[in-house]
mmJSON file of the N, C-alpha and C atoms, coordinates in Angstrom:
{"data_MODEL":{"atom_site":{
"group_PDB":["ATOM","ATOM","ATOM","ATOM","ATOM","ATOM","ATOM","ATOM","ATOM","ATOM","ATOM","ATOM","ATOM","ATOM","ATOM","ATOM","ATOM","ATOM","ATOM","ATOM","ATOM","ATOM","ATOM","ATOM","ATOM","ATOM","ATOM","ATOM","ATOM","ATOM","ATOM","ATOM","ATOM","ATOM","ATOM","ATOM","ATOM","ATOM","ATOM","ATOM","ATOM","ATOM","ATOM","ATOM","ATOM","ATOM","ATOM","ATOM","ATOM","ATOM","ATOM","ATOM","ATOM","ATOM","ATOM","ATOM","ATOM","ATOM","ATOM","ATOM","ATOM","ATOM","ATOM","ATOM","ATOM","ATOM","ATOM","ATOM","ATOM","ATOM","ATOM","ATOM","ATOM","ATOM","ATOM","ATOM","ATOM","ATOM","ATOM","ATOM","ATOM","ATOM","ATOM","ATOM","ATOM","ATOM","ATOM","ATOM","ATOM","ATOM","ATOM","ATOM","ATOM","ATOM","ATOM","ATOM","ATOM","ATOM","ATOM","ATOM","ATOM","ATOM","ATOM","ATOM","ATOM","ATOM","ATOM","ATOM","ATOM","ATOM","ATOM","ATOM","ATOM","ATOM","ATOM","ATOM","ATOM","ATOM","ATOM","ATOM","ATOM","ATOM","ATOM","ATOM","ATOM","ATOM","ATOM","ATOM","ATOM","ATOM","ATOM","ATOM","ATOM","ATOM","ATOM","ATOM","ATOM","ATOM","ATOM","ATOM","ATOM","ATOM","ATOM","ATOM","ATOM","ATOM","ATOM","ATOM","ATOM","ATOM","ATOM","ATOM","ATOM","ATOM","ATOM","ATOM","ATOM","ATOM","ATOM"],
"id":[1,2,3,4,5,6,7,8,9,10,11,12,13,14,15,16,17,18,19,20,21,22,23,24,25,26,27,28,29,30,31,32,33,34,35,36,37,38,39,40,41,42,43,44,45,46,47,48,49,50,51,52,53,54,55,56,57,58,59,60,61,62,63,64,65,66,67,68,69,70,71,72,73,74,75,76,77,78,79,80,81,82,83,84,85,86,87,88,89,90,91,92,93,94,95,96,97,98,99,100,101,102,103,104,105,106,107,108,109,110,111,112,113,114,115,116,117,118,119,120,121,122,123,124,125,126,127,128,129,130,131,132,133,134,135,136,137,138,139,140,141,142,143,144,145,146,147,148,149,150,151,152,153,154,155,156,157,158,159],
"type_symbol":["N","C","C","N","C","C","N","C","C","N","C","C","N","C","C","N","C","C","N","C","C","N","C","C","N","C","C","N","C","C","N","C","C","N","C","C","N","C","C","N","C","C","N","C","C","N","C","C","N","C","C","N","C","C","N","C","C","N","C","C","N","C","C","N","C","C","N","C","C","N","C","C","N","C","C","N","C","C","N","C","C","N","C","C","N","C","C","N","C","C","N","C","C","N","C","C","N","C","C","N","C","C","N","C","C","N","C","C","N","C","C","N","C","C","N","C","C","N","C","C","N","C","C","N","C","C","N","C","C","N","C","C","N","C","C","N","C","C","N","C","C","N","C","C","N","C","C","N","C","C","N","C","C","N","C","C","N","C","C"],
"label_atom_id":["N","CA","C","N","CA","C","N","CA","C","N","CA","C","N","CA","C","N","CA","C","N","CA","C","N","CA","C","N","CA","C","N","CA","C","N","CA","C","N","CA","C","N","CA","C","N","CA","C","N","CA","C","N","CA","C","N","CA","C","N","CA","C","N","CA","C","N","CA","C","N","CA","C","N","CA","C","N","CA","C","N","CA","C","N","CA","C","N","CA","C","N","CA","C","N","CA","C","N","CA","C","N","CA","C","N","CA","C","N","CA","C","N","CA","C","N","CA","C","N","CA","C","N","CA","C","N","CA","C","N","CA","C","N","CA","C","N","CA","C","N","CA","C","N","CA","C","N","CA","C","N","CA","C","N","CA","C","N","CA","C","N","CA","C","N","CA","C","N","CA","C","N","CA","C","N","CA","C","N","CA","C","N","CA","C"],
"label_alt_id":[null,null,null,null,null,null,null,null,null,null,null,null,null,null,null,null,null,null,null,null,null,null,null,null,null,null,null,null,null,null,null,null,null,null,null,null,null,null,null,null,null,null,null,null,null,null,null,null,null,null,null,null,null,null,null,null,null,null,null,null,null,null,null,null,null,null,null,null,null,null,null,null,null,null,null,null,null,null,null,null,null,null,null,null,null,null,null,null,null,null,null,null,null,null,null,null,null,null,null,null,null,null,null,null,null,null,null,null,null,null,null,null,null,null,null,null,null,null,null,null,null,null,null,null,null,null,null,null,null,null,null,null,null,null,null,null,null,null,null,null,null,null,null,null,null,null,null,null,null,null,null,null,null,null,null,null,null,null,null],
"label_comp_id":["MET","MET","MET","PRO","PRO","PRO","ILE","ILE","ILE","PRO","PRO","PRO","GLU","GLU","GLU","SER","SER","SER","LYS","LYS","LYS","ASP","ASP","ASP","LYS","LYS","LYS","TYR","TYR","TYR","THR","THR","THR","TYR","TYR","TYR","ALA","ALA","ALA","ASP","ASP","ASP","TYR","TYR","TYR","LEU","LEU","LEU","THR","THR","THR","TRP","TRP","TRP","PRO","PRO","PRO","GLU","GLU","GLU","GLY","GLY","GLY","GLU","GLU","GLU","ARG","ARG","ARG","TRP","TRP","TRP","GLU","GLU","GLU","ILE","ILE","ILE","ILE","ILE","ILE","ASP","ASP","ASP","GLY","GLY","GLY","VAL","VAL","VAL","PRO","PRO","PRO","TYR","TYR","TYR","MET","MET","MET","GLN","GLN","GLN","ALA","ALA","ALA","ALA","ALA","ALA","SER","SER","SER","SER","SER","SER","TRP","TRP","TRP","GLN","GLN","GLN","TYR","TYR","TYR","GLN","GLN","GLN","ALA","ALA","ALA","ILE","ILE","ILE","SER","SER","SER","GLY","GLY","GLY","ASN","ASN","ASN","THR","THR","THR","PHE","PHE","PHE","GLY","GLY","GLY","GLN","GLN","GLN","PHE","PHE","PHE","TYR","TYR","TYR"],
"label_asym_id":["A","A","A","A","A","A","A","A","A","A","A","A","A","A","A","A","A","A","A","A","A","A","A","A","A","A","A","A","A","A","A","A","A","A","A","A","A","A","A","A","A","A","A","A","A","A","A","A","A","A","A","A","A","A","A","A","A","A","A","A","A","A","A","A","A","A","A","A","A","A","A","A","A","A","A","A","A","A","A","A","A","A","A","A","A","A","A","A","A","A","A","A","A","A","A","A","A","A","A","A","A","A","A","A","A","A","A","A","A","A","A","A","A","A","A","A","A","A","A","A","A","A","A","A","A","A","A","A","A","A","A","A","A","A","A","A","A","A","A","A","A","A","A","A","A","A","A","A","A","A","A","A","A","A","A","A","A","A","A"],
"label_entity_id":["1","1","1","1","1","1","1","1","1","1","1","1","1","1","1","1","1","1","1","1","1","1","1","1","1","1","1","1","1","1","1","1","1","1","1","1","1","1","1","1","1","1","1","1","1","1","1","1","1","1","1","1","1","1","1","1","1","1","1","1","1","1","1","1","1","1","1","1","1","1","1","1","1","1","1","1","1","1","1","1","1","1","1","1","1","1","1","1","1","1","1","1","1","1","1","1","1","1","1","1","1","1","1","1","1","1","1","1","1","1","1","1","1","1","1","1","1","1","1","1","1","1","1","1","1","1","1","1","1","1","1","1","1","1","1","1","1","1","1","1","1","1","1","1","1","1","1","1","1","1","1","1","1","1","1","1","1","1","1"],
"label_seq_id":[1,1,1,2,2,2,3,3,3,4,4,4,5,5,5,6,6,6,7,7,7,8,8,8,9,9,9,10,10,10,11,11,11,12,12,12,13,13,13,14,14,14,15,15,15,16,16,16,17,17,17,18,18,18,19,19,19,20,20,20,21,21,21,22,22,22,23,23,23,24,24,24,25,25,25,26,26,26,27,27,27,28,28,28,29,29,29,30,30,30,31,31,31,32,32,32,33,33,33,34,34,34,35,35,35,36,36,36,37,37,37,38,38,38,39,39,39,40,40,40,41,41,41,42,42,42,43,43,43,44,44,44,45,45,45,46,46,46,47,47,47,48,48,48,49,49,49,50,50,50,51,51,51,52,52,52,53,53,53],
"pdbx_PDB_ins_code":[null,null,null,null,null,null,null,null,null,null,null,null,null,null,null,null,null,null,null,null,null,null,null,null,null,null,null,null,null,null,null,null,null,null,null,null,null,null,null,null,null,null,null,null,null,null,null,null,null,null,null,null,null,null,null,null,null,null,null,null,null,null,null,null,null,null,null,null,null,null,null,null,null,null,null,null,null,null,null,null,null,null,null,null,null,null,null,null,null,null,null,null,null,null,null,null,null,null,null,null,null,null,null,null,null,null,null,null,null,null,null,null,null,null,null,null,null,null,null,null,null,null,null,null,null,null,null,null,null,null,null,null,null,null,null,null,null,null,null,null,null,null,null,null,null,null,null,null,null,null,null,null,null,null,null,null,null,null,null],
"Cartn_x":[0.658,0.144,0.958,0.576,1.501,1.041,2.047,1.894,1.164,-0.131,-0.842,0.151,0.2,1.239,2.896,3.594,4.621,5.168,6.159,6.164,7.6,7.87,9.663,8.79,8.498,8.085,6.477,5.991,4.551,4.008,3.428,2.84,1.86,1.079,0.274,-1.292,-1.009,-2.455,-2.479,-1.532,-1.387,-2.275,-1.832,-2.147,-3.668,-4.561,-5.466,-6.645,-5.905,-6.478,-6.188,-5.823,-5.256,-6.419,-6.825,-7.515,-8.084,-9.411,-9.404,-8.45,-9.471,-9.07,-7.629,-6.937,-5.09,-4.813,-3.599,-2.941,-1.448,-1.349,0.133,0.613,1.877,2.881,3.442,3.672,4.895,5.927,7.323,8.234,9.024,9.501,10.637,9.967,8.799,7.949,8.159,8.286,8.293,7.269,6.417,5.141,5.505,4.829,5.787,4.158,3.875,2.547,3.01,1.589,1.329,1.265,1.509,1.297,0.795,-0.521,-1.091,0.555,0.099,0.951,0.601,0.907,0.066,-0.332,-1.059,-1.338,-0.388,0.613,1.706,2.72,2.667,3.883,3.528,2.144,1.103,1.432,1.348,1.484,3.195,4.199,5.413,5.865,5.262,5.711,5.046,4.109,3.471,3.891,4.483,4.996,6.511,6.791,8.294,8.53,7.417,6.771,6.985,5.748,5.855,7.444,8.461,8.921,10.051,9.859,10.719,9.959,8.926,8.09,8.049],
"Cartn_y":[-1.394,-0.118,1.566,2.21,3.304,4.122,5.425,6.172,7.13,7.752,8.557,9.517,10.386,11.181,11.495,11.829,12.281,13.584,13.17,14.774,14.025,15.087,14.619,14.369,14.648,13.826,14.533,13.166,13.128,13.235,14.183,14.091,13.145,13.337,13.062,13.974,14.663,15.408,14.611,14.434,13.613,12.543,12.033,10.553,10.406,11.362,10.841,11.761,11.897,12.038,10.715,9.514,8.777,7.648,6.799,5.704,4.9,4.669,3.76,2.744,2.153,0.22,0.445,1.02,0.709,1.083,0.025,0.124,1.014,2.041,3.03,2.942,3.392,3.916,5.003,6.039,7.131,6.957,7.127,6.813,7.664,8.856,10.015,10.76,10.648,11.435,10.447,9.15,8.305,7.19,6.895,6.322,4.609,3.965,2.452,1.359,0.909,0.53,-0.927,-1.579,-2.296,-3.688,-4.909,-5.991,-6.404,-7.497,-8.708,-9.945,-10.036,-11.305,-12.341,-13.58,-14.692,-15.552,-16.662,-17.873,-18.343,-18.709,-19.498,-19.015,-17.735,-16.622,-16.54,-16.813,-16.134,-17.984,-18.735,-20.371,-20.777,-19.882,-20.355,-19.348,-18.099,-17.353,-17.437,-17.87,-18.44,-19.688,-20.555,-22.055,-21.295,-20.542,-19.868,-19.359,-18.541,-17.675,-19.029,-20.057,-20.932,-21.699,-22.089,-22.647,-21.734,-20.422,-19.894,-19.163,-19.605,-19.857,-20.52],
"Cartn_z":[-0.135,0.056,-0.109,-1.048,-1.164,-0.051,0.67,1.318,0.836,1.607,1.227,0.33,0.637,-0.255,0.118,-0.954,-0.744,-0.459,1.203,1.586,2.495,2.765,4.004,5.084,6.229,7.75,7.408,7.78,8.581,9.99,10.157,11.872,12.027,13.061,13.814,13.04,12.719,11.607,10.816,10.032,8.298,8.451,9.956,10.379,10.418,10.736,11.397,10.225,8.777,7.648,6.577,7.006,6.204,6.428,5.705,5.954,7.039,7.736,9.208,9.152,7.926,7.621,7.45,7.71,7.374,8.701,8.819,10.608,9.624,9.995,10.033,11.02,11.656,12.487,11.943,12.269,12.293,13.397,12.758,13.754,12.729,13.869,13.245,11.59,11.597,10.687,9.443,9.663,8.44,8.647,7.93,7.884,7.558,8.138,8.23,8.158,7.476,7.554,8.705,9.548,10.164,9.178,9.073,8.703,9.856,9.615,10.653,10.867,11.902,11.545,11.609,11.206,10.773,12.101,11.574,12.853,13.066,12.238,12.165,13.191,12.741,13.882,14.871,15.199,16.291,17.327,16.745,17.107,17.631,16.973,17.254,17.999,18.246,19.267,20.495,20.537,21.83,22.294,21.292,22.27,22.733,21.856,22.253,23.802,23.951,25.181,25.994,26.242,27.162,27.517,26.554,27.114,27.909,27.241,28.767,29.813,29.398,30.818,32.045],
"occupancy":[1.0,1.0,1.0,1.0,1.0,1.0,1.0,1.0,1.0,1.0,1.0,1.0,1.0,1.0,1.0,1.0,1.0,1.0,1.0,1.0,1.0,1.0,1.0,1.0,1.0,1.0,1.0,1.0,1.0,1.0,1.0,1.0,1.0,1.0,1.0,1.0,1.0,1.0,1.0,1.0,1.0,1.0,1.0,1.0,1.0,1.0,1.0,1.0,1.0,1.0,1.0,1.0,1.0,1.0,1.0,1.0,1.0,1.0,1.0,1.0,1.0,1.0,1.0,1.0,1.0,1.0,1.0,1.0,1.0,1.0,1.0,1.0,1.0,1.0,1.0,1.0,1.0,1.0,1.0,1.0,1.0,1.0,1.0,1.0,1.0,1.0,1.0,1.0,1.0,1.0,1.0,1.0,1.0,1.0,1.0,1.0,1.0,1.0,1.0,1.0,1.0,1.0,1.0,1.0,1.0,1.0,1.0,1.0,1.0,1.0,1.0,1.0,1.0,1.0,1.0,1.0,1.0,1.0,1.0,1.0,1.0,1.0,1.0,1.0,1.0,1.0,1.0,1.0,1.0,1.0,1.0,1.0,1.0,1.0,1.0,1.0,1.0,1.0,1.0,1.0,1.0,1.0,1.0,1.0,1.0,1.0,1.0,1.0,1.0,1.0,1.0,1.0,1.0,1.0,1.0,1.0,1.0,1.0,1.0],
"B_iso_or_equiv":[0.0,0.0,0.0,0.0,0.0,0.0,0.0,0.0,0.0,0.0,0.0,0.0,0.0,0.0,0.0,0.0,0.0,0.0,0.0,0.0,0.0,0.0,0.0,0.0,0.0,0.0,0.0,0.0,0.0,0.0,0.0,0.0,0.0,0.0,0.0,0.0,0.0,0.0,0.0,0.0,0.0,0.0,0.0,0.0,0.0,0.0,0.0,0.0,0.0,0.0,0.0,0.0,0.0,0.0,0.0,0.0,0.0,0.0,0.0,0.0,0.0,0.0,0.0,0.0,0.0,0.0,0.0,0.0,0.0,0.0,0.0,0.0,0.0,0.0,0.0,0.0,0.0,0.0,0.0,0.0,0.0,0.0,0.0,0.0,0.0,0.0,0.0,0.0,0.0,0.0,0.0,0.0,0.0,0.0,0.0,0.0,0.0,0.0,0.0,0.0,0.0,0.0,0.0,0.0,0.0,0.0,0.0,0.0,0.0,0.0,0.0,0.0,0.0,0.0,0.0,0.0,0.0,0.0,0.0,0.0,0.0,0.0,0.0,0.0,0.0,0.0,0.0,0.0,0.0,0.0,0.0,0.0,0.0,0.0,0.0,0.0,0.0,0.0,0.0,0.0,0.0,0.0,0.0,0.0,0.0,0.0,0.0,0.0,0.0,0.0,0.0,0.0,0.0,0.0,0.0,0.0,0.0,0.0,0.0],
"pdbx_formal_charge":[null,null,null,null,null,null,null,null,null,null,null,null,null,null,null,null,null,null,null,null,null,null,null,null,null,null,null,null,null,null,null,null,null,null,null,null,null,null,null,null,null,null,null,null,null,null,null,null,null,null,null,null,null,null,null,null,null,null,null,null,null,null,null,null,null,null,null,null,null,null,null,null,null,null,null,null,null,null,null,null,null,null,null,null,null,null,null,null,null,null,null,null,null,null,null,null,null,null,null,null,null,null,null,null,null,null,null,null,null,null,null,null,null,null,null,null,null,null,null,null,null,null,null,null,null,null,null,null,null,null,null,null,null,null,null,null,null,null,null,null,null,null,null,null,null,null,null,null,null,null,null,null,null,null,null,null,null,null,null],
"auth_seq_id":[1,1,1,2,2,2,3,3,3,4,4,4,5,5,5,6,6,6,7,7,7,8,8,8,9,9,9,10,10,10,11,11,11,12,12,12,13,13,13,14,14,14,15,15,15,16,16,16,17,17,17,18,18,18,19,19,19,20,20,20,21,21,21,22,22,22,23,23,23,24,24,24,25,25,25,26,26,26,27,27,27,28,28,28,29,29,29,30,30,30,31,31,31,32,32,32,33,33,33,34,34,34,35,35,35,36,36,36,37,37,37,38,38,38,39,39,39,40,40,40,41,41,41,42,42,42,43,43,43,44,44,44,45,45,45,46,46,46,47,47,47,48,48,48,49,49,49,50,50,50,51,51,51,52,52,52,53,53,53],
"auth_comp_id":["MET","MET","MET","PRO","PRO","PRO","ILE","ILE","ILE","PRO","PRO","PRO","GLU","GLU","GLU","SER","SER","SER","LYS","LYS","LYS","ASP","ASP","ASP","LYS","LYS","LYS","TYR","TYR","TYR","THR","THR","THR","TYR","TYR","TYR","ALA","ALA","ALA","ASP","ASP","ASP","TYR","TYR","TYR","LEU","LEU","LEU","THR","THR","THR","TRP","TRP","TRP","PRO","PRO","PRO","GLU","GLU","GLU","GLY","GLY","GLY","GLU","GLU","GLU","ARG","ARG","ARG","TRP","TRP","TRP","GLU","GLU","GLU","ILE","ILE","ILE","ILE","ILE","ILE","ASP","ASP","ASP","GLY","GLY","GLY","VAL","VAL","VAL","PRO","PRO","PRO","TYR","TYR","TYR","MET","MET","MET","GLN","GLN","GLN","ALA","ALA","ALA","ALA","ALA","ALA","SER","SER","SER","SER","SER","SER","TRP","TRP","TRP","GLN","GLN","GLN","TYR","TYR","TYR","GLN","GLN","GLN","ALA","ALA","ALA","ILE","ILE","ILE","SER","SER","SER","GLY","GLY","GLY","ASN","ASN","ASN","THR","THR","THR","PHE","PHE","PHE","GLY","GLY","GLY","GLN","GLN","GLN","PHE","PHE","PHE","TYR","TYR","TYR"],
"auth_asym_id":["A","A","A","A","A","A","A","A","A","A","A","A","A","A","A","A","A","A","A","A","A","A","A","A","A","A","A","A","A","A","A","A","A","A","A","A","A","A","A","A","A","A","A","A","A","A","A","A","A","A","A","A","A","A","A","A","A","A","A","A","A","A","A","A","A","A","A","A","A","A","A","A","A","A","A","A","A","A","A","A","A","A","A","A","A","A","A","A","A","A","A","A","A","A","A","A","A","A","A","A","A","A","A","A","A","A","A","A","A","A","A","A","A","A","A","A","A","A","A","A","A","A","A","A","A","A","A","A","A","A","A","A","A","A","A","A","A","A","A","A","A","A","A","A","A","A","A","A","A","A","A","A","A","A","A","A","A","A","A"],
"auth_atom_id":["N","CA","C","N","CA","C","N","CA","C","N","CA","C","N","CA","C","N","CA","C","N","CA","C","N","CA","C","N","CA","C","N","CA","C","N","CA","C","N","CA","C","N","CA","C","N","CA","C","N","CA","C","N","CA","C","N","CA","C","N","CA","C","N","CA","C","N","CA","C","N","CA","C","N","CA","C","N","CA","C","N","CA","C","N","CA","C","N","CA","C","N","CA","C","N","CA","C","N","CA","C","N","CA","C","N","CA","C","N","CA","C","N","CA","C","N","CA","C","N","CA","C","N","CA","C","N","CA","C","N","CA","C","N","CA","C","N","CA","C","N","CA","C","N","CA","C","N","CA","C","N","CA","C","N","CA","C","N","CA","C","N","CA","C","N","CA","C","N","CA","C","N","CA","C","N","CA","C","N","CA","C","N","CA","C"],
"pdbx_PDB_model_num":[1,1,1,1,1,1,1,1,1,1,1,1,1,1,1,1,1,1,1,1,1,1,1,1,1,1,1,1,1,1,1,1,1,1,1,1,1,1,1,1,1,1,1,1,1,1,1,1,1,1,1,1,1,1,1,1,1,1,1,1,1,1,1,1,1,1,1,1,1,1,1,1,1,1,1,1,1,1,1,1,1,1,1,1,1,1,1,1,1,1,1,1,1,1,1,1,1,1,1,1,1,1,1,1,1,1,1,1,1,1,1,1,1,1,1,1,1,1,1,1,1,1,1,1,1,1,1,1,1,1,1,1,1,1,1,1,1,1,1,1,1,1,1,1,1,1,1,1,1,1,1,1,1,1,1,1,1,1,1]
}}}
């Protein structure tokens, strides 16, 4: 998914204008789209946590 507009730095005010159905985060003015993790990743990380616990 492309960044909504092309500019140097983005702010929280810019973020509020983006579509609600997408998950974005802004780090130092650079937007990053957040991908949902797969069920396989969740299963592996859950099992790994269980081993450490």
